[in-house]
N, C-alpha and C positions, 0 to 999 in steps of 0.2 A: 652876519647878527642881528640884522632886520627881522628876518623870514623866523626866527627865533624868538624873539622878541614878540612879535604878535601872534603866534602860532602856538606858540607851545610857553611860554611867559618866562623864558629864559635870558638872560643878559648876556652877551658873548662879545668879546673882543675878536678882531680879526687876528690874532696873534694867538685866539683860542680854538680856533677851524684850523684842521689839515684835509685840504681835498686829496685824493687819491685815485690810484685805476682801479673803481668799483668798492662797493660798501666791504668785502672778502678781504680786502687790502688791509683796509681802515681797522677791521676787527684783527687780523693778526698782527699788526704792527701796533696795539693798544696790549693784546694779551704777552707780545715779546717784551715790551716798555714795562711794564707791571709784574711780569710774573718773573721769578727766578728757580732755578732749578730745586726740586721738592717741595714746591708750594701745589696748594691742590686749587682745583678751579671749579666750581660748583657749579654742578650744568643739567637743569631738567630736563625729564624726559619725557615723551621724542622733542628732541632737539635739532636744529639744522646740522648737516651732514658735517661740516667742515668745523665745527666748533670744538670736538675731544680732539681731533687732528693738530688745529692750532694748539692746544694747550701741551698735546705732546710735542711740539715743536718746539716750544718753550721749556720744554725737560720739566712740567709741571704735572701733576698728579689731577686727569680729568675724574670727580666723584659725582658720578650720577645719583640723581633723585627721581625715581620712578612718580609719574604724576597717572591717575583716573580719568577713564572715558566718564566716569557718572561727574566727575568733579570735572568735567571740560576740558581736561586737561592742563589745569591751573596748579602750580604751587601749593602746597600744603604749607602751612610759616610751621607747624611743630616738626614737618618731617624736614626742613630746613634747617631750624634750630637744634633739631638733635644729630646734624649732620657735620655743624660745625667745629672747626678744632683751630689751633695756634697758627695751624699750618693754613688755613685760610686764606686766601689773596685777593681771589676773583668768584664773583659772581657775575654768571651770565644767563638775562633775561632777553627775550623775545615777544615784543608786542606790538602788535598782531603775529602769533605764531605762524612762520614756519616751521612744522609742515601741517598743525592742528588748526589754522584760523582761528584760536583762540585769541580773547583782547583781556587782558589783565583790568578790571575792575578799580579805580582808586581807593578803595577802601580795602581794598587786599593788597596793594602796594604798600599802601602806609602802613598794615600788618608789616608788611617785611621788610621797610626802612628802619621801622624801630629796632628790629631785631639787628638788621646790617650796626645800626648806630650803636648798639652794645660792642661791637665787635671794632676797633679802632682801624684795627691792620687792613679790614677787608674791602676791596673796591665793587662796584656795579658797572657792568659793561651791559649797557642798554640796547639790544639793535632793534631800533625802530623802522627801518625801511621798510614798513608796510603803513605807515602810520593813517598814511589818508587814503587806504583803503580800507573802508569802518564801514557795519551798518547802523543806522540807528536802531534801538536807543543804543548800543553800544558806544562810549566815546573813547578817544586814547588819552592817557596820561602820559607825560614824560616823564621819567622816572626824575631826572635833576629838578625837577619843582618841586619835590614833596619835601617838606621840611629838615633840614642840615645836612641833605644828599647833594646838593651841589657842587661842591667839592671831593666828595666820592664817587660821584656817577662820572662815568664815559660814555657818548652817547655818539650811537653811529648812526649814517642815514644815507640819502642819494636819492636819486634820480631813476634806476632802471623798472620800480616795480608801478608807483603813482603815475609816472609820465611814461612809464613803456619804454625807455631809454636802454633798455638790458647791452644792446651791442656797444653804446658808446661808453661802456667802462667808468664810471663816475660817480664816488661815493666821500662821504667825508665824515670827518669826527669833530667831535665839540667835547673837550673837558679842561681839565685844569691846565694852567697853561704851560705847567715845568713839566707835564707828561705829553701835552701834545708835541711840546718840542723835542722832547726825548723821540717819540715816534715820526716827527720829521726829519730828526739826523737820520735815524734808521732808514728811511723810507728815501734818503740820499742814495744808501746803496742798495736797495732794493729794485725800485724802478723810475728814479728821478721823480718828477711832477706828472700829473694825469695830462691826457691828452688835451692842446690848446683849443683845439678846433671842439674839442665835447664840454670843455670849460664854458666856452663862449655861448652853446646850446645850454648849459645846465643855469645861465644866467637869463636868457629866454624864460625858460622853464619856469623858473621862480617867477618869472614877470607874467605869469598866468592869471595871478590875483592869489586870493588868501586861500589856502589846501588846494594848490589847483586851478580853482575858478572854477567853471562852466564844463572845461575841456573834461579833467578829473570827475567832477562830478556824474556826466553824462557816462565817464568808464564805469565808475560806482556801479552807477545805478543799472549796466547792461549787468555787472558780476551779480550781481542782487538776483536779477531775475534767473541767473543759470544757475544759481547754490540752491533759490528757493526750488527751481527742476527736480536739480540733484537729489538735496534731502529728500525731498518727498518720494520720488521712486526708488530710494535705497531704504525708506522707512518701509517701504511694500515689502522687500526681497526679505526671504524667510531665511532667519539665523544670521542677521547682520545688524550689527549696533551702531548707529552713528551720533555724534555730537554735533551739533548744530554750528558751523564758524559764525563769528561774529565780525569777522575781518578776513582777510588776505582774500586769495583766492583758490584756495586748497579744501578738501572734505580730507580726513581722516578716519578710514573707514575700518572698522571690528569685523575680518572677517574668519577670523581663528574658528569659527564653531565647523568652517569647511576643510578643516584640518586633519590628514588622515585618511579624507577620501581618495580613489584608485579614481584617476578618469580615463577611459578607452582610447588607449593609441598613442599616452601621455607616460602615465604611471600614478606614481603617489604625490600625492599633493600631503607634503609636511609640513610647510613653513610660508610664509611672506614670499621667499624669494619662490621658492619651486610653483606657487599660484599665479604670482608674477611673471613668468617663463611659461605655463598653461594657457593664459589669455593671449601673452603675444602670440606663443606658435602655434595656437589652435584658431586665434580668433581676432589678432592683430589687434589688438587693443594694447598699448603700451601705458603702462603703471607705473610707481616707485614703490617697492617692496619696504614694509616697514622697519626691517631690523638695519637697514640704512640709516634710520634715523632714534635707534636705540629701543623701538618697540615693535616687534618681532608678528605680535597678534593683529597689526591694521595692515591697510596699505595706501598710499598718498595719491589723490586723483587730483588733478589741477583742471579748473574751468576755466583758463585763458584763453580760452578759444571760442569757437561759434557754436551756438544751442543747437543747428543742426550735425556737428560734428558730437557733441555731448548725446543727444538725441540718438544718434548709432551709434555709438558707445553703449549708452543702456541697454539696447536691444541685445546687442552681442555677449553685453555683460549676463544680461538674464538667461538667454540661451546659455551662457558657458555653465550656469552655476544649476541648470535644470536637470543634466542628468548627475549631479555628486550629491550623495547623502549631503546633509543639511550638519556636515564633521569636515569643509575644506572650504578653501577661499580662492580669491581673485586679484588681480594685480592692478594699478592706478594711472590712469591717465597721466604717462610722465608731462613737463612743462617742456617737452620737445616741442611744441605748438609756439613755443615763446620764441625768442631772437637771441637766445645763447647759443653761442659759435663753438665748437667743439673747443679744448682745450689745447689740444698740439696744436692746434689752426686747421683755417678751412682748408680743407681739400685740395682747391681751386691754387691757396696760394704756395702750400709745400710742395705740389705737382710743379707750377711752376718755377721755385725756388730750385726744385731738384733738375729741371732743364738749365737754367742760369748757373748751377754750378757744373755741369755737364759740360756745356759749351764756352766757358768762361774761364772756368779753374781747372778744367782735366780730370773733375772728380764725379763717380757716378753713387746717385745716393737716392734710398728709397722713400717715400711720402715717411714712412716710418720710424726714419733715420732724422729727421727736421722737427724742429720743436719752433713754435710762432710763439714769442712773448712781448710783453709793451716795453718793447724798448732791448736793445743792446745790450745795458748795463742787467739787466733781468736775467737776460741767458748768461752773462756772466757770472754772476753771483749763482745762480743755480747750477751751473757746472762745477763751481767751487765748491758748493757744499755736496754736491753730489760724490766727485773724487775723493775730498781731501776728509782725513779723521784726526780727531784729534792728538797732536803734537808730529803730525806730517807737518812737512818743509816748502813751502810756495816758493821758488826761484823767481825773484825778480829783478829784471835789468831798471839803473836808473839812469836819466828820469824814468819815472813811470806814472801813467794815468792816476789820477787820485784817487780813484775806489779800489785798488787791486789790493793794497796793504791792507784795508779796514776788508776788504771782501775776506780775503786771506783768516784774519782774527775771527769772523762771524764765525767761520768753520772751526773755529780753537785752533787753526794751523799755524806755523809761524813764517811770516815774511822773510825772506832773506836776500837783502838783498845785495845787489853786483854791480858798483860805481860803472861810469861808461864814460870817456874822455869826448868836448868834443872836437880832438885831434883825431878822431877815428868817428867821427858824421854820427855819434853817439849810440855807435852802434856795439854791439855786445864781441866779446872778447871770447873764443871759443875757448883759449888757453883758463881764463877768468873762471867760465862755467863750469870746466872739470874740476876744477879746485875746489867747488863749491859745492858736489855734488855728494851727498852721502846717504848711506841708506833708509835715512828719514825723507830725504828726497822724493816729492810726489808729483808735483805740477812746474811744469816751466811756463810762465806768460810770457808772449810774445805778441808784439804791436809793432804791423808793418801795414803800411805809411804808420808813424808813430806820434801820438799824442802824448807829451807837447812838442816833439823836435820836429817833427815833417821828417827823420829818414827814411828809406826804402831800404831794407836789408835787400841786399843782391841775391841772387841764386845760389851762387859759389860757396857765400858765407853761408845761407840757410841751410846745404847740403855737409858743411863742417858740424855745423849743431848739431844735426840729425843724425849723423855717426856718432856721437856723442851719445846721443838717446839713444841710440838703439844698444850701447853698451851699458845701458842701465833698465831693466825692465820693467821696473815698478814706475818709471816716472812718465807720466802723458804729457803732453804741450797744449797748453789753449792758445788760440790764435785769433786774437783779433785784429779782423781784418773790417774791421768797417769804413774805413777809407781807400779800398782798395781803389776806387774808380777816381778820387783825387789825387794822379801821379802825373810828374812831368815827364817828358820824353827827355833824354834817351833811358830814363830810369822806370823797371817795369817791377810789376807784381806777380809774387810767385807764393801761390797756399801751400801752408806747410804739410795738408795732408796729401799735396800729390808726390810729395818727393819720396822715394824709395826706400819703402817698410814702415811708412809712416800714418798710412790711413788709419790703421788700428791705432794709433798713439795718440792720435790730435783730437782734438775737440774745436771745430770752426765757429767764430762765432761773426757776426755781420747784420745788417741791418740798413735801413733806408733816408735815415736821420739826416748823414753826410751827401753821399753824391746824389740824394734826391730831394733834401733840400726839406725833408719830410720830420724835423725836431720835435715838431708839438703832435704828430701825428703817435709816438711812442709805438713803433714798431719794428722788431727785430728778430734774432733767429738762429738756433745752434745745428749746426750738421754733426755727425757723429755716430762712434758704435752705438748701434742698434738698443744695446742694454743700461747703457749709458743716458742716452735719450730717454728711456724709458723711465728711469729712475728721476732723471729734469722733471718729465710730464707729472710725475707722481705730487712731486713737491709744489711743479707751479699751481696744481689742482688745491692747494692750501693756501698758497700765496695770493692769489689772484684770482685763478681761471684763466678762460683764454683773454686773447689780446681783443681790445677792439674791433668788433663785425665790418666794421664802417672802416675803418682805418685796413685792416685785410683788404677788401676789396680797391682800394686806393692803391696796394703794394700790388694787386695783381697786374694792374694798371700800370705803374711804375717800370714793371717789369718788361712788358708789354712794349715799353717804348724802344726796342732794339739792344743789339748787344753792346757791355757796357753803359747802357743808358744812351744810346743812342745821340743825337745830333745834342740833343737839351742838355744832358751832361756835359760834352766836348764843348760848347758855348761856354757854358759856366768854368770847366776846367783853364778853358782860354783866357777868362778874366783873372782867375785868379792866378795863373802864373803872372801876368802882368803887373799885377799888383804883389806877390814874390818879388819879382823883378825889381819894380821901384822901392821896394823894401831893403833888400839885400843892399842894393847899390851903396843908399844913403845912411845906411849904418857902418857899411865899411869904410865910411869917411869918417867916422865919429872917433875921435881920439879915445883910446883905451876901451874900445868896444870889441869883445870878440864876437865873432859869427860863422855858424855852418847853415851851408845856402842848402834850405830842405828842398827834398825830391818828391814829396807827396804831403796830403795833408792841407791846412791853412793856416801853420805856426809857425813862427820864430821862437827860435830859443835862445835868448840872445845873452853872452855872458858883461855884466857890468859890473862882475866883481871888484873893477881899478878903482873904481871909486866909492866902494865900503871904505871907512875912518872919516870921509868928508864931512864938515859941519856945513851945514846949511843955514845960511840964513833964515830970520824966523822959523824955522822949521824945528831944527838938533839935530844931532848923529846918525849920519847914513849907515850903518852899522851891518844890513844883512837886507836879504830881497825884500822882505816886508817893509823893512822901515821904506827903500828905495823907492817900491811901488808906491806907498802911501804918502809919499812928498812927490811922487806925482801926479797924482790922485788928487791931494790936500791941493797941493799950488801950483797945479799946471790941468788940471782936469782931463788927464788922460789916465784911462785905465786900465790896467796891465795884472796880469797874476804872479806872483812871487814865487821863483821857483822853489822855496824849502817847500810849498804841496805838493810836489813832483820827485824831490826826493833829492834836489840838487840846489843847493842855496845859493849858487855862485851864480844864476840864471835869473832870468824873466820870460813868462810868455806874452807873446804880441799874436792876436788872433786879426790875420788879413781876410775875416768872413766879412768886410762892408765894402762900403765904394769907396773908390781912390779919393777923389776928395775930401772923404774924412781922415783917411790915412798920411793923405798930405797934409794937412793942418796937424794930425798927432806930432809928424814928424818937425815940424817947424816949434811945437813947443817943450817934443822930448828934446832937441837941440839947446833952447833955451832953458831947459830947469836943467842942462849938466854944466852949461856956459862956467856960472859962480864956484862950481864944484871943480874946474881944472885943476886950481890954484895947488889943492890941494889932494890929487893924484898924483900916485908916483907910477909911472907907465911902465 
C-alpha cells in the first residue's frame, strides 16, 4: 500500500494485494478470475508470449491487434475501438513492453481509458513489471491512476526485473477487493502462498527507496548505455529497421528484409524462427524469434548482460548478415543470460530427485520424467488438469486433503467421495473402491501417509488396490507421498508406482515442505510417464514458469542430507513420535473421544461427535465440527481444523508440528472445554 501510494499515486489496502509466485502467476490468476468461456481478451501485438495462452486457459478468445514499428509498437486507439464487442472482457497492456521496450505516454493511455470507460464490461490488466526500468524523458503512468480506471484495472508487478530477482519468483496483483479475493481463492488451489524467504527479500527490496533507490538507478544507467550501443550499431546495418526502446531491456528489431535469402551451409531464411536458428547454429548467438510474440517480422534481443557480451554479439551478427542478400533476417540475444531456471526445473535437482527415487523408492526415472513446481500443491493440480477431461470422475477417499475436491472441479471433473471408517484407521476398503468405479473413472487420488489422518497404507492393501486398478485400463493413480519420510516404525512407506504394473499408471507427487521443514520455500515435484509430465510442464509454462531457482538449490542440498533425509530428518521424526504418543495417551483418556493412532505425518484426526448436540454456556449449540472448533478457539484459544473441510464432519484435525509445551497447554484447555459439555453427552 505504501509503495503504490508513494510511486504510483494509488491507494490500496492490504486486502487489495495478492502476492504470488511471480508476476506470470498473478497475470494468469487475474485472467482466470475475470474471464468466462467465450469472452474476448484484447491483446496488442507484439505481446508477451504467455498472454494468448493464458486467455485460452480461461476458455476465452485472444483478439490480437497488430501495431507498427513506425508507431513505436504502441496501440492505436482507433484500432482498439474497432475491435471491441459485447464479448470484450479484458484488455491487456504492458508498459514498458516486453518484447519491444515501448512506453505508453500518459496522453495515449488517457485516450485508451476514455474508450474503456464507454464499455462497462471491459477490465484492463496492466502489466507494469518493468516500470522502474525506464529511460528519461519517458515516464511511467499506472493505468489505474487515470480518471475512472481505479475500479476497472488490475495491476500486476513484481521484483524480477527492477530488482534483478528473477529466480526468487515473486510478483503481486493489486486491484478491486472482490477480484483480488477471487484470485486469492484460486491461488489457494494452484500453489498456496509465495516463498516466505522470497517475501522477506521483497520487503528488503522495497526498502531500498523510491523507485528502488540508487541501486536501481545505477542498474538503469547501465541498461541505457547498452541500449544506446545496440541502437547505434543496428541503425548502421543495411536492411534493418529499429524502434528505440524507452524502457525494459529489449530491442525488437525488424530483419524481414533478409527473409528469402539462402545461407550457405544452412538453407533458406524464410522467417524469424529460421533466422534465429541460423544465428544460433552458425554463429552461436541466441535470440528469440518474433513469431513467439505475434510478430514474425522481428527478433527480440535482450541487453540484460554485459557490454562485452553485446559487443561480441554485434560483431557476430554483422558477420552473419554479410553473406546474405538484403532480404534475410537474424535471431535475437535471448534473455538466457538472466537468471530464470528451466521450466521443468534445474537439471541438477531433477537428477538428484531421480537418484532419490531410485535409492529410496525403487523407481527408475529419467530427468525428463520429473517436473519441479512451486510446491506439491501445484504439482497435484497440474496432474489433475493434464489427466482429466470434463465429465471424468476423480475417486477420492474421505477424509481427504482439502484441495483434492476443488482441484478436480477446476478440471471440470466430478469428485466421487468414498467414506472410510475410524475403525479401519481411515484406510480405503478395496470393495468400496470397486463398487464406485465406472467407465467415467479417470483418476484415483491416494495420500499415504495421510493428511489429515496420519494413516499409512500397508503394502498388502496397496497391492489389493493395484489389482483393482489393473482391471480398469482408463484409470490413473495420483499418489501424494509428501509425508513419506515422517513415518513411525513398524509402519513403512510403499510408493504406489513400485507395485506390479503400476509404474505407467501412477503419477507420484512429493516435495520438500514436510520432511525437510521447507514449507516457505514452495518446492514440490511430479514423477510419472513422460508424455503426462510433458503436458504438465507445458501447463506450468503458462501458470507460473519454473520454481524459484534459489529454492531448487536448497532442494539439491536437502536431498544431499542422505537417505530419507539422514540424521536431521530422523531426529525430527523422533520428536514428532514423542508428541504423537503424548497426545494419543491423553485423548484416549477423555470421555466420549474416539481416536485412531496415526502411523505417519503429524496430525491426529479425532472423533468428537459424541459432544454434538451439547449446549455450551456463553457460546450456544455445538452441532458439528465447525461449531466445536469455533468453541475451542473462541472460548479456550485452541486452534484446530474442523473435519468438514476434509469431508468428515465427525472429526477435528489437530497438528502436532509444534512443541510439547504448547501441546501440553492445549490438552489442558481441551479437557477444560469438554468438562461442562459432559452432562449433555450420550456416550
